[in-house]
OpenMM code with the backbone's topology and positions (N, CA, C; nanometers):
from openmm import Vec3, app, unit

residues = "UNK UNK UNK UNK UNK UNK UNK UNK UNK UNK UNK UNK UNK UNK UNK UNK UNK UNK UNK UNK UNK UNK UNK UNK UNK UNK UNK UNK UNK UNK UNK UNK UNK UNK UNK UNK UNK UNK UNK UNK UNK UNK UNK UNK UNK UNK UNK UNK UNK UNK UNK UNK UNK UNK UNK UNK UNK UNK UNK UNK UNK UNK UNK UNK UNK UNK UNK UNK".split()
positions = [
    Vec3(0.0848, -0.1172, 0.0000),
    Vec3(0.0000, 0.0000, 0.0000),
    Vec3(0.0898, 0.1240, 0.0000),
    Vec3(0.0666, 0.2141, -0.0919),
    Vec3(0.1518, 0.3323, -0.1047),
    Vec3(0.1207, 0.4377, -0.0002),
    Vec3(-0.0072, 0.4612, 0.0273),
    Vec3(-0.0467, 0.5652, 0.1217),
    Vec3(-0.1060, 0.5036, 0.2475),
    Vec3(-0.0720, 0.5619, 0.3607),
    Vec3(-0.1193, 0.5134, 0.4900),
    Vec3(-0.2073, 0.6183, 0.5558),
    Vec3(-0.3089, 0.5722, 0.6244),
    Vec3(-0.3891, 0.6617, 0.7083),
    Vec3(-0.3069, 0.6976, 0.8312),
    Vec3(-0.3403, 0.8076, 0.8957),
    Vec3(-0.2673, 0.8472, 1.0155),
    Vec3(-0.2783, 0.7399, 1.1236),
    Vec3(-0.3908, 0.6718, 1.1290),
    Vec3(-0.4080, 0.5630, 1.2252),
    Vec3(-0.3080, 0.4502, 1.1994),
    Vec3(-0.2846, 0.4221, 1.0707),
    Vec3(-0.1889, 0.3182, 1.0343),
    Vec3(-0.0468, 0.3587, 1.0727),
    Vec3(-0.0146, 0.4851, 1.0516),
    Vec3(0.1172, 0.5369, 1.0884),
    Vec3(0.1364, 0.5256, 1.2394),
    Vec3(0.0349, 0.5641, 1.3153),
    Vec3(0.0429, 0.5552, 1.4613),
    Vec3(0.0678, 0.4111, 1.5043),
    Vec3(-0.0003, 0.3186, 1.4409),
    Vec3(0.0178, 0.1773, 1.4749),
    Vec3(0.1592, 0.1304, 1.4417),
    Vec3(0.2094, 0.1690, 1.3245),
    Vec3(0.3450, 0.1269, 1.2854),
    Vec3(0.4511, 0.1836, 1.3782),
    Vec3(0.4320, 0.3082, 1.4231),
    Vec3(0.5297, 0.3718, 1.5114),
    Vec3(0.5044, 0.3392, 1.6584),
    Vec3(0.3919, 0.2734, 1.6857),
    Vec3(0.3528, 0.2391, 1.8223),
    Vec3(0.3416, 0.3641, 1.9100),
    Vec3(0.2716, 0.4643, 1.8544),
    Vec3(0.2441, 0.5884, 1.9264),
    Vec3(0.0957, 0.6194, 1.9150),
    Vec3(0.0530, 0.7199, 1.9869),
    Vec3(-0.0879, 0.7606, 1.9822),
    Vec3(-0.1144, 0.8477, 1.8589),
    Vec3(-0.2379, 0.8450, 1.8120),
    Vec3(-0.2787, 0.9223, 1.6953),
    Vec3(-0.2490, 1.0718, 1.7104),
    Vec3(-0.2741, 1.1340, 1.8266),
    Vec3(-0.2421, 1.2773, 1.8391),
    Vec3(-0.0933, 1.3078, 1.8164),
    Vec3(-0.0053, 1.2150, 1.8496),
    Vec3(0.1375, 1.2352, 1.8247),
    Vec3(0.1669, 1.2396, 1.6752),
    Vec3(0.1017, 1.1535, 1.5994),
    Vec3(0.1198, 1.1526, 1.4543),
    Vec3(0.0626, 1.2806, 1.3952),
    Vec3(-0.0529, 1.3227, 1.4420),
    Vec3(-0.1112, 1.4487, 1.3930),
    Vec3(-0.0165, 1.5653, 1.4194),
    Vec3(0.0477, 1.5668, 1.5349),
    Vec3(0.1423, 1.6742, 1.5686),
    Vec3(0.2630, 1.6703, 1.4746),
    Vec3(0.3115, 1.5511, 1.4415),
    Vec3(0.4239, 1.5387, 1.3482),
    Vec3(0.3864, 1.5926, 1.2107),
    Vec3(0.2644, 1.5630, 1.1669),
    Vec3(0.2164, 1.6112, 1.0374),
    Vec3(0.1999, 1.7629, 1.0416),
    Vec3(0.1367, 1.8131, 1.1468),
    Vec3(0.1103, 1.9568, 1.1581),
    Vec3(0.2403, 2.0371, 1.1621),
    Vec3(0.3440, 1.9823, 1.2272),
    Vec3(0.4721, 2.0521, 1.2369),
    Vec3(0.5522, 2.0450, 1.1077),
    Vec3(0.5139, 1.9531, 1.0178),
    Vec3(0.5880, 1.9347, 0.8934),
    Vec3(0.7003, 1.8338, 0.9060),
    Vec3(0.7189, 1.7802, 1.0253),
    Vec3(0.8251, 1.6816, 1.0465),
    Vec3(0.7976, 1.5529, 0.9690),
    Vec3(0.6704, 1.5170, 0.9557),
    Vec3(0.6291, 1.4004, 0.8785),
    Vec3(0.5405, 1.4496, 0.7640),
    Vec3(0.5941, 1.4512, 0.6413),
    Vec3(0.5154, 1.5004, 0.5279),
    Vec3(0.3896, 1.4165, 0.5048),
    Vec3(0.2801, 1.4863, 0.4768),
    Vec3(0.1520, 1.4201, 0.4495),
    Vec3(0.0731, 1.5058, 0.3521),
    Vec3(-0.0264, 1.4440, 0.2910),
    Vec3(-0.1139, 1.5167, 0.1989),
    Vec3(-0.2589, 1.4917, 0.2383),
    Vec3(-0.3440, 1.5848, 0.1979),
    Vec3(-0.4881, 1.5667, 0.2190),
    Vec3(-0.5502, 1.5210, 0.0888),
    Vec3(-0.6346, 1.4192, 0.0999),
    Vec3(-0.6968, 1.3589, -0.0179),
    Vec3(-0.8470, 1.3510, 0.0027),
    Vec3(-0.9203, 1.3748, -0.1050),
    Vec3(-1.0645, 1.3564, -0.1018),
    Vec3(-1.1393, 1.4781, -0.0527),
    Vec3(-1.2697, 1.4704, -0.0674),
    Vec3(-1.3575, 1.5804, -0.0311),
    Vec3(-1.3572, 1.6117, 0.1172),
    Vec3(-1.3295, 1.5112, 0.1994),
    Vec3(-1.3287, 1.5321, 0.3438),
    Vec3(-1.1900, 1.5662, 0.3961),
    Vec3(-1.0921, 1.5748, 0.3049),
    Vec3(-0.9575, 1.6157, 0.3429),
    Vec3(-0.8874, 1.5200, 0.4373),
    Vec3(-0.9012, 1.3910, 0.4104),
    Vec3(-0.8362, 1.2901, 0.4943),
    Vec3(-0.6859, 1.2933, 0.4710),
    Vec3(-0.6090, 1.2912, 0.5791),
    Vec3(-0.4639, 1.2933, 0.5701),
    Vec3(-0.4106, 1.1558, 0.5347),
    Vec3(-0.3098, 1.1551, 0.4469),
    Vec3(-0.2424, 1.0315, 0.4090),
    Vec3(-0.0917, 1.0569, 0.4076),
    Vec3(-0.0173, 0.9557, 0.4504),
    Vec3(0.1287, 0.9615, 0.4512),
    Vec3(0.1786, 0.8562, 0.3533),
    Vec3(0.2611, 0.8992, 0.2620),
    Vec3(0.3176, 0.8046, 0.1671),
    Vec3(0.4183, 0.7162, 0.2415),
    Vec3(0.4137, 0.5871, 0.2144),
    Vec3(0.4994, 0.4920, 0.2852),
    Vec3(0.6469, 0.5334, 0.2788),
    Vec3(0.6917, 0.5807, 0.1633),
    Vec3(0.8310, 0.6205, 0.1491),
    Vec3(0.8637, 0.7381, 0.2424),
    Vec3(0.7686, 0.8272, 0.2646),
    Vec3(0.7906, 0.9394, 0.3557),
    Vec3(0.8015, 0.8902, 0.5004),
    Vec3(0.7216, 0.7914, 0.5347),
    Vec3(0.7312, 0.7337, 0.6683),
    Vec3(0.8678, 0.6676, 0.6867),
    Vec3(0.9122, 0.5934, 0.5864),
    Vec3(1.0435, 0.5288, 0.5941),
    Vec3(1.1549, 0.6325, 0.6043),
    Vec3(1.1434, 0.7427, 0.5294),
    Vec3(1.2424, 0.8510, 0.5383),
    Vec3(1.2437, 0.9115, 0.6779),
    Vec3(1.1273, 0.9328, 0.7335),
    Vec3(1.1169, 0.9885, 0.8690),
    Vec3(1.1867, 0.8961, 0.9691),
    Vec3(1.1619, 0.7670, 0.9574),
    Vec3(1.2232, 0.6698, 1.0487),
    Vec3(1.3748, 0.6736, 1.0349),
    Vec3(1.4246, 0.6774, 0.9128),
    Vec3(1.5698, 0.6819, 0.8916),
    Vec3(1.6299, 0.8105, 0.9490),
    Vec3(1.5585, 0.9220, 0.9358),
    Vec3(1.6062, 1.0483, 0.9933),
    Vec3(1.6136, 1.0389, 1.1447),
    Vec3(1.5164, 0.9737, 1.2042),
    Vec3(1.5169, 0.9574, 1.3501),
    Vec3(1.6328, 0.8695, 1.3951),
    Vec3(1.6642, 0.7638, 1.3182),
    Vec3(1.7807, 0.6802, 1.3494),
    Vec3(1.9090, 0.7638, 1.3416),
    Vec3(1.9219, 0.8438, 1.2371),
    Vec3(2.0411, 0.9275, 1.2201),
    Vec3(2.0531, 1.0258, 1.3358),
    Vec3(1.9418, 1.0849, 1.3758),
    Vec3(1.9422, 1.1783, 1.4879),
    Vec3(1.9831, 1.1070, 1.6169),
    Vec3(1.9336, 0.9867, 1.6373),
    Vec3(1.9683, 0.9111, 1.7572),
    Vec3(2.1174, 0.8782, 1.7591),
    Vec3(2.1725, 0.8374, 1.6437),
    Vec3(2.3160, 0.8084, 1.6364),
    Vec3(2.3986, 0.9329, 1.6688),
    Vec3(2.3561, 1.0472, 1.6169),
    Vec3(2.4270, 1.1723, 1.6428),
    Vec3(2.4224, 1.2093, 1.7905),
    Vec3(2.3064, 1.1941, 1.8514),
    Vec3(2.2927, 1.2239, 1.9945),
    Vec3(2.3797, 1.1315, 2.0789),
    Vec3(2.3843, 1.0034, 2.0424),
    Vec3(2.4679, 0.9075, 2.1149),
    Vec3(2.6154, 0.9442, 2.1012),
    Vec3(2.6563, 0.9790, 1.9798),
    Vec3(2.7954, 1.0169, 1.9551),
    Vec3(2.8312, 1.1423, 2.0337),
    Vec3(2.7416, 1.2392, 2.0380),
    Vec3(2.7670, 1.3631, 2.1125),
    Vec3(2.7741, 1.3366, 2.2618),
    Vec3(2.6891, 1.2485, 2.3107),
    Vec3(2.6897, 1.2152, 2.4541),
    Vec3(2.8198, 1.1451, 2.4936),
    Vec3(2.8709, 1.0610, 2.4048),
    Vec3(2.9928, 0.9858, 2.4401),
    Vec3(3.1166, 1.0757, 2.4352),
    Vec3(3.1069, 1.1887, 2.3661),
    Vec3(3.2195, 1.2812, 2.3576),
    Vec3(3.2236, 1.3760, 2.4778),
    Vec3(3.1146, 1.3849, 2.5491),
    Vec3(3.1071, 1.4775, 2.6633),
    Vec3(3.1793, 1.4240, 2.7845),
] * unit.nanometer
topology = app.Topology()
chain = topology.addChain("A")
for resn in residues:
    res = topology.addResidue(resn, chain)
    for name in ("N", "CA", "C"):
        topology.addAtom(name, app.Element.getBySymbol(name[0]), res)
C-alpha cells in the first residue's frame, strides 16, 4: 500500500494518533490531504524517510553524549 492513514502510521510507530497528527502539523512528517473530506495520508516512502532520519538523529545524539 503506497499511502497510509494516520491511524496506520500511529500503529506502525507504536504511538498515539495525536502524536502523529502533531508530526504532520509541524511538517516533520510530510503528508497530503486527499478527497472531499480532506483525509490525511502519509506516503509509505515518507514514513520510511522519517524513520531513517530519527535513526540518524539518535546516532548523532549518542555520539555527542559519548564525547562529553
